[in-house]
Legacy VTK file of the C-alpha trace (Angstrom):
# vtk DataFile Version 3.0
C-alpha trace
ASCII
DATASET POLYDATA
POINTS 466 float
30.462 2.323 19.203
31.055 -1.098 17.645
28.472 -1.988 15.014
26.894 -5.455 14.860
28.660 -7.843 12.486
25.666 -8.192 10.156
25.462 -4.404 9.706
29.177 -4.176 8.910
28.859 -7.021 6.386
25.844 -5.362 4.742
27.598 -2.007 4.498
30.737 -3.571 2.998
28.818 -4.492 -0.172
27.667 -0.921 -0.834
29.083 1.112 -3.692
30.889 4.045 -1.980
30.501 6.499 -4.853
26.786 5.767 -5.303
26.251 5.968 -1.545
27.852 9.406 -1.290
26.054 10.716 -4.367
22.630 9.457 -3.339
23.041 10.549 0.254
23.507 14.096 -1.021
20.691 13.779 -3.562
18.213 12.368 -1.052
19.056 15.125 1.432
18.340 17.672 -1.295
14.999 16.082 -2.177
13.905 15.678 1.440
14.661 19.339 2.086
12.380 20.231 -0.829
9.546 17.749 -0.267
9.615 15.840 3.002
10.363 15.403 6.673
12.508 12.293 6.639
13.252 9.379 4.329
15.307 6.244 3.938
16.187 4.661 0.595
17.811 1.462 -0.642
18.359 0.106 -4.154
19.032 -3.497 -5.168
20.440 -4.331 -8.597
21.383 -7.789 -9.824
20.857 -9.291 -6.394
22.995 -6.835 -4.401
22.058 -3.733 -2.435
24.088 -1.061 -4.211
23.486 1.818 -1.857
21.482 3.083 1.093
20.776 6.670 2.080
18.750 8.481 4.720
17.994 12.134 5.333
15.844 14.444 7.428
14.084 13.670 10.669
12.893 10.389 12.107
11.096 12.475 14.759
11.250 16.204 14.200
9.755 17.074 17.575
12.371 15.065 19.476
15.232 16.083 17.197
15.984 12.493 16.120
17.556 12.216 12.683
16.694 9.516 10.159
19.418 6.970 9.462
19.581 3.852 7.311
18.958 1.837 10.510
15.723 3.723 11.278
12.598 1.564 11.076
9.606 3.055 9.290
6.079 1.709 8.908
5.754 0.080 5.489
1.960 0.363 5.641
0.094 -1.541 2.957
3.236 -3.091 1.507
2.419 -5.447 4.403
-0.435 -6.787 2.259
2.015 -8.402 -0.136
3.755 -10.095 2.807
0.386 -11.448 3.984
-0.395 -12.480 0.399
2.957 -14.280 0.123
2.203 -16.408 3.183
-1.288 -17.097 1.821
0.208 -18.337 -1.442
2.678 -20.504 0.446
-0.314 -22.142 2.136
-1.880 -22.626 -1.295
1.357 -24.408 -2.270
0.912 -26.695 0.736
-2.704 -27.484 -0.104
-4.050 -25.788 3.026
-5.825 -23.120 0.986
-7.477 -23.024 -2.444
-7.541 -19.757 -4.385
-11.008 -20.366 -5.787
-12.782 -22.208 -2.970
-15.221 -20.223 -0.800
-13.410 -18.991 2.301
-16.321 -20.249 4.420
-14.886 -23.704 3.783
-12.156 -22.803 6.279
-13.936 -19.999 8.143
-17.564 -21.194 8.424
-18.458 -18.538 11.005
-17.969 -15.714 8.453
-21.038 -13.488 8.231
-21.479 -10.521 5.891
-24.399 -8.197 5.196
-24.854 -9.981 1.866
-25.296 -13.719 2.505
-24.441 -14.572 -1.099
-21.100 -12.752 -0.897
-20.307 -14.477 2.400
-21.032 -17.858 0.810
-19.085 -17.247 -2.412
-16.145 -14.927 -1.650
-12.803 -16.628 -2.319
-9.160 -16.096 -1.519
-8.680 -14.763 -5.061
-11.321 -12.072 -4.436
-9.523 -10.970 -1.265
-6.079 -10.905 -2.897
-7.347 -8.854 -5.865
-9.508 -6.395 -3.881
-12.633 -7.523 -5.699
-14.751 -8.908 -2.830
-17.008 -5.859 -2.570
-16.556 -5.668 1.216
-16.389 -1.998 2.214
-12.639 -1.742 2.578
-12.003 1.112 4.976
-13.836 -0.250 7.989
-11.383 0.167 10.870
-12.095 -1.084 14.370
-9.883 -1.286 17.434
-10.556 -4.783 18.744
-7.851 -4.644 21.384
-4.321 -5.875 21.845
-5.184 -9.511 22.513
-4.200 -12.320 20.188
-7.885 -12.706 19.303
-7.989 -9.229 17.717
-8.488 -10.532 14.164
-11.184 -12.952 15.280
-13.076 -10.097 16.941
-12.640 -7.882 13.883
-14.000 -10.518 11.474
-17.084 -10.940 13.708
-17.834 -7.234 13.143
-17.841 -7.636 9.340
-21.435 -8.863 9.691
-22.416 -5.181 9.974
-20.165 -3.816 7.214
-21.663 -2.826 3.871
-20.938 -4.529 0.561
-20.303 -1.735 -1.941
-20.242 -3.656 -5.229
-21.194 -7.112 -6.536
-18.667 -9.873 -5.969
-15.883 -9.666 -8.551
-17.544 -6.819 -10.470
-14.774 -4.258 -10.027
-11.602 -3.553 -8.108
-11.842 -1.513 -4.904
-8.956 -1.353 -2.460
-9.963 -3.356 0.589
-8.133 -3.170 3.909
-10.946 -5.148 5.524
-10.401 -8.003 3.093
-6.783 -8.365 4.132
-7.635 -8.404 7.822
-10.115 -11.155 6.952
-7.324 -12.904 5.045
-5.098 -12.698 8.107
-7.759 -14.450 10.155
-8.051 -17.181 7.504
-4.297 -17.763 7.768
-4.618 -18.064 11.531
-7.384 -20.621 11.185
-5.597 -22.953 8.766
-2.206 -22.791 10.555
-3.264 -22.419 14.182
-0.679 -19.603 14.465
-1.534 -15.981 15.303
-0.803 -13.607 12.385
2.106 -11.686 13.954
3.880 -14.920 14.891
3.071 -16.413 11.497
4.895 -13.542 9.774
7.943 -14.197 11.954
7.935 -17.922 11.251
7.176 -17.771 7.534
9.040 -14.622 6.434
11.069 -12.663 8.979
13.136 -15.612 10.196
13.738 -17.403 6.850
14.803 -14.088 5.281
17.131 -13.282 8.195
15.382 -10.001 9.005
16.569 -8.342 12.225
14.705 -5.009 12.242
11.344 -6.051 10.810
8.346 -6.541 13.088
4.638 -5.985 13.530
4.184 -4.543 17.031
5.122 -1.102 18.412
7.089 -2.650 21.284
9.241 -4.377 18.651
9.821 -1.080 16.841
10.992 0.458 20.131
13.948 -1.923 20.117
15.280 0.130 17.198
15.497 3.738 16.063
11.868 4.289 15.026
10.412 6.968 12.771
7.267 8.862 13.756
4.761 10.038 11.165
4.238 13.748 10.529
0.935 15.178 9.283
-0.534 18.518 8.269
0.872 21.557 6.478
3.539 22.286 7.586
4.097 18.712 8.780
4.060 18.202 12.541
4.531 15.048 14.637
1.451 12.800 14.453
-0.577 12.345 17.654
-0.209 8.548 17.595
2.457 6.188 16.255
0.389 3.593 14.449
-2.915 1.951 13.674
-4.803 -0.538 15.832
-3.546 -4.132 15.996
-6.465 -5.487 13.944
-5.036 -3.667 10.904
-1.945 -5.885 11.078
-2.358 -8.059 7.944
-3.326 -4.965 5.958
-0.606 -2.600 7.097
1.303 -2.871 10.390
4.723 -4.211 9.429
7.653 -1.918 10.161
11.074 -2.353 8.580
14.028 -0.701 6.871
14.456 -0.323 3.110
17.259 -2.909 3.107
15.034 -5.515 4.745
12.072 -4.719 2.493
14.419 -5.398 -0.420
15.251 -8.779 1.128
11.549 -9.534 0.754
11.632 -8.251 -2.829
14.602 -10.532 -3.532
12.523 -13.516 -2.386
10.213 -12.806 -5.329
13.020 -12.017 -7.762
14.684 -15.310 -6.786
11.597 -17.397 -7.510
10.563 -17.918 -3.877
13.956 -18.928 -2.434
15.365 -17.560 0.838
19.055 -16.563 0.989
20.050 -19.999 2.317
18.192 -21.782 -0.471
15.122 -22.626 1.598
11.988 -22.578 -0.566
9.482 -20.182 0.992
7.185 -19.970 -2.028
6.909 -22.016 -5.206
8.057 -20.557 -8.515
4.505 -21.127 -9.778
3.034 -18.992 -6.995
5.652 -16.271 -7.464
4.626 -16.045 -11.118
0.904 -16.217 -10.338
1.191 -13.226 -7.988
2.555 -11.162 -10.896
-0.104 -12.158 -13.426
-2.906 -9.644 -14.141
-6.114 -10.694 -12.378
-8.326 -7.618 -12.605
-8.150 -4.257 -14.356
-7.969 -1.134 -12.227
-10.771 1.245 -13.330
-8.450 4.169 -12.671
-5.500 2.865 -14.680
-3.821 6.231 -15.216
-2.493 6.980 -11.747
-1.173 3.940 -9.869
-1.306 0.784 -11.988
-3.205 -0.822 -14.845
-3.981 -4.163 -13.146
-3.873 -5.984 -9.836
-2.276 -9.380 -9.433
-2.462 -11.613 -6.362
-1.256 -9.016 -3.864
0.980 -6.961 -6.157
-0.204 -4.131 -8.366
1.089 -4.290 -11.929
2.210 -1.600 -14.344
4.660 -0.787 -17.132
7.261 1.940 -17.385
8.450 2.585 -20.956
7.262 -0.915 -21.834
9.162 -2.544 -18.954
7.199 -4.713 -16.519
6.846 -3.199 -13.033
5.213 -4.666 -9.963
5.075 -3.238 -6.465
2.971 -1.745 -3.713
2.651 1.475 -1.748
1.793 2.015 1.890
0.306 4.824 3.913
-0.250 4.972 7.665
-0.513 7.905 10.044
1.934 10.356 8.512
4.142 7.687 6.928
4.323 6.627 3.275
6.181 3.696 1.741
7.014 2.831 -1.868
8.326 -0.417 -3.372
8.861 -1.066 -7.090
10.435 -4.073 -8.776
11.515 -4.160 -12.439
12.149 -7.896 -12.927
13.483 -7.642 -16.490
16.232 -5.382 -15.162
16.700 -7.196 -11.817
16.100 -3.884 -10.074
14.208 -3.167 -6.843
13.781 0.202 -5.142
12.364 0.926 -1.684
11.717 4.367 -0.217
10.246 4.853 3.273
9.105 8.320 4.343
7.387 10.065 7.229
5.779 13.302 6.122
5.538 16.095 3.587
4.792 15.749 -0.112
5.978 12.157 -0.139
4.523 11.454 -3.590
6.668 14.180 -5.160
9.672 12.755 -3.316
8.849 9.259 -4.577
8.507 10.365 -8.199
11.795 12.253 -8.184
13.744 9.393 -6.587
12.281 6.483 -8.551
12.370 8.221 -11.933
16.064 9.005 -11.583
16.975 5.528 -10.338
14.898 3.701 -12.979
16.548 5.715 -15.726
20.058 5.214 -14.334
19.863 1.463 -13.736
17.180 0.286 -16.171
17.149 2.942 -18.879
13.406 3.516 -18.455
11.316 6.413 -17.233
8.245 6.354 -15.034
4.891 7.287 -16.469
4.750 11.031 -17.127
3.063 13.100 -14.450
-0.636 13.648 -15.138
-1.812 17.031 -16.413
-5.324 18.328 -17.160
-6.434 18.470 -20.781
-4.954 21.456 -22.623
-8.440 22.701 -23.430
-11.350 21.950 -21.046
-13.497 19.097 -22.361
-17.225 19.625 -22.682
-19.398 17.673 -20.243
-22.795 17.839 -18.574
-22.339 18.402 -14.819
-25.666 16.662 -14.197
-24.040 13.381 -15.246
-21.752 13.520 -12.217
-23.356 15.612 -9.465
-24.403 13.646 -6.401
-23.262 11.960 -3.203
-20.968 8.941 -3.260
-20.396 7.146 0.021
-18.513 4.250 1.648
-17.008 3.486 5.049
-14.885 6.374 6.358
-15.351 8.600 3.289
-18.136 10.596 1.628
-17.569 12.321 -1.711
-19.993 15.116 -2.643
-19.832 16.250 -6.263
-21.344 19.685 -6.833
-21.507 22.084 -9.766
-19.790 25.446 -9.447
-19.452 27.996 -12.258
-19.997 25.302 -14.875
-17.343 23.059 -13.380
-17.276 20.384 -10.676
-16.019 20.387 -7.105
-15.456 17.267 -5.025
-15.838 17.692 -1.273
-14.198 14.919 0.733
-15.535 14.259 4.238
-13.836 11.665 6.422
-15.517 9.876 9.309
-14.786 7.326 12.019
-11.276 6.550 13.230
-9.729 7.973 10.054
-11.298 11.378 10.726
-10.104 11.324 14.339
-6.507 10.819 13.244
-6.354 12.746 9.957
-8.849 15.500 10.783
-12.568 15.629 10.111
-12.889 18.974 8.323
-14.259 18.587 4.778
-11.785 19.292 1.966
-12.927 20.970 -1.249
-11.113 19.812 -4.376
-12.009 21.404 -7.748
-12.012 18.975 -10.679
-10.313 19.564 -14.037
-11.065 17.619 -17.207
-8.581 14.934 -18.321
-10.437 12.359 -20.435
-14.177 11.822 -21.035
-15.533 10.785 -17.644
-12.122 11.239 -16.010
-11.085 14.323 -14.040
-7.983 15.452 -12.170
-7.748 17.143 -8.803
-5.193 18.061 -6.143
-5.089 17.573 -2.405
-3.906 20.621 -0.427
-0.722 18.887 0.790
0.298 17.353 -2.564
1.512 18.918 -5.784
0.600 15.961 -8.016
-2.668 15.714 -9.930
-4.861 12.818 -8.768
-7.437 10.998 -10.880
-11.194 10.915 -10.291
-12.840 8.341 -12.571
-16.630 8.165 -13.012
-17.934 4.830 -14.294
-20.940 2.527 -14.215
-21.300 -1.203 -13.606
-23.626 -3.428 -15.674
-26.238 -3.289 -12.883
-26.488 0.474 -13.463
-24.792 1.566 -10.224
-22.566 4.598 -10.700
-19.192 4.857 -9.018
-16.231 7.126 -8.490
-12.844 5.412 -8.564
-10.419 7.570 -6.587
-7.552 6.568 -4.353
-7.913 3.017 -5.728
-11.381 2.777 -4.109
-14.742 2.344 -5.818
-17.266 4.587 -4.083
-20.932 4.033 -5.084
-23.365 6.833 -5.800
-26.020 6.905 -3.065
-27.846 10.125 -3.790
LINES 1 467
466 0 1 2 3 4 5 6 7 8 9 10 11 12 13 14 15 16 17 18 19 20 21 22 23 24 25 26 27 28 29 30 31 32 33 34 35 36 37 38 39 40 41 42 43 44 45 46 47 48 49 50 51 52 53 54 55 56 57 58 59 60 61 62 63 64 65 66 67 68 69 70 71 72 73 74 75 76 77 78 79 80 81 82 83 84 85 86 87 88 89 90 91 92 93 94 95 96 97 98 99 100 101 102 103 104 105 106 107 108 109 110 111 112 113 114 115 116 117 118 119 120 121 122 123 124 125 126 127 128 129 130 131 132 133 134 135 136 137 138 139 140 141 142 143 144 145 146 147 148 149 150 151 152 153 154 155 156 157 158 159 160 161 162 163 164 165 166 167 168 169 170 171 172 173 174 175 176 177 178 179 180 181 182 183 184 185 186 187 188 189 190 191 192 193 194 195 196 197 198 199 200 201 202 203 204 205 206 207 208 209 210 211 212 213 214 215 216 217 218 219 220 221 222 223 224 225 226 227 228 229 230 231 232 233 234 235 236 237 238 239 240 241 242 243 244 245 246 247 248 249 250 251 252 253 254 255 256 257 258 259 260 261 262 263 264 265 266 267 268 269 270 271 272 273 274 275 276 277 278 279 280 281 282 283 284 285 286 287 288 289 290 291 292 293 294 295 296 297 298 299 300 301 302 303 304 305 306 307 308 309 310 311 312 313 314 315 316 317 318 319 320 321 322 323 324 325 326 327 328 329 330 331 332 333 334 335 336 337 338 339 340 341 342 343 344 345 346 347 348 349 350 351 352 353 354 355 356 357 358 359 360 361 362 363 364 365 366 367 368 369 370 371 372 373 374 375 376 377 378 379 380 381 382 383 384 385 386 387 388 389 390 391 392 393 394 395 396 397 398 399 400 401 402 403 404 405 406 407 408 409 410 411 412 413 414 415 416 417 418 419 420 421 422 423 424 425 426 427 428 429 430 431 432 433 434 435 436 437 438 439 440 441 442 443 444 445 446 447 448 449 450 451 452 453 454 455 456 457 458 459 460 461 462 463 464 465
């Protein structure tokens, strides 16, 4: 079969030795940790190698290749944020003006939040809107408009700007704001503002677009099995519905490394906005696991003192990872579809960062060598937000966190409660493990100035309600 010219040209720039070596290494790691994966690495402006291994769809016997499209999940948020910042460049949006200036029909449970929430709050996950409210508002082009109308019934879980709590709902709201100021529906806006200027051929937002290519299916459970559905509802688009290949995700990364310029020199985003997106805006209360701060869309961290920015994504049985080390002109993208994808990510990125940048990732978290003393009564209780309830109970002098999912998330991922014993790590900070993952995850207990107690886990702030 004759390959398209653009694919042949892309492959001609790959380093043959690195490609062979990493194809073998990725196959080894996928066999140990995952179902399927696709990887690409860009260094000094060129994609050095691509590799793919395992299954795109285990049930159908379809193998993963470097042309397979995966869901990039919440990495989509940075694409939405990039278009938002381009509109700031054009004077159509203001980072610090109330969004009701452009979306006057916005209603929230808290009238003060509705009147004062800004674009900056949405981009930094600090609006307080309960972030995991998911609603299927249909396949029509008014799906975001219908979703935003439902936010009038969604709780506000913390005061405006008081803390960082990962907010899918805020990015769907952002998508609707973009529609309002441009007059262009979000999916089409992504094509016009990003996919086309970057020359992307396999990137899209809708399942019927993914079907034009070899598409990966998510796998869930232990052992992983094909997921019952391919993707989330259309209203989740601005928060997480883009699908792509690692090579094309790196084309997006290159836009940011190149100061907002497309490959043909077209300016998509100003240098000022590129830099602003990478500047710390708010501290992450749980700054041990994922990142120390959030910028405007990107999360921000350091590896061995080297600046790192990026984003992860998780949909139904698919996980995506993007990291950029600007001081080393290095970008890495890994797209996966089941298994212990976090262990796979750590193994791949640590080796690549050391080889091409001479730095190591943060060390894996481990419980304190000796259990720290604490009073269980300081932590026991119920913590609740949309889609998730966390019950902290005392058991044999220690703590157990029981996670109960609800709503659409429970329907897809399973509604049975999961018990997760907690181990001490730092004062007020514990570690735990999910059944399907080997890595320790952080559970941070903290209090806001108004006296409300929270758990920060999975990048979300969950308030104590009882």
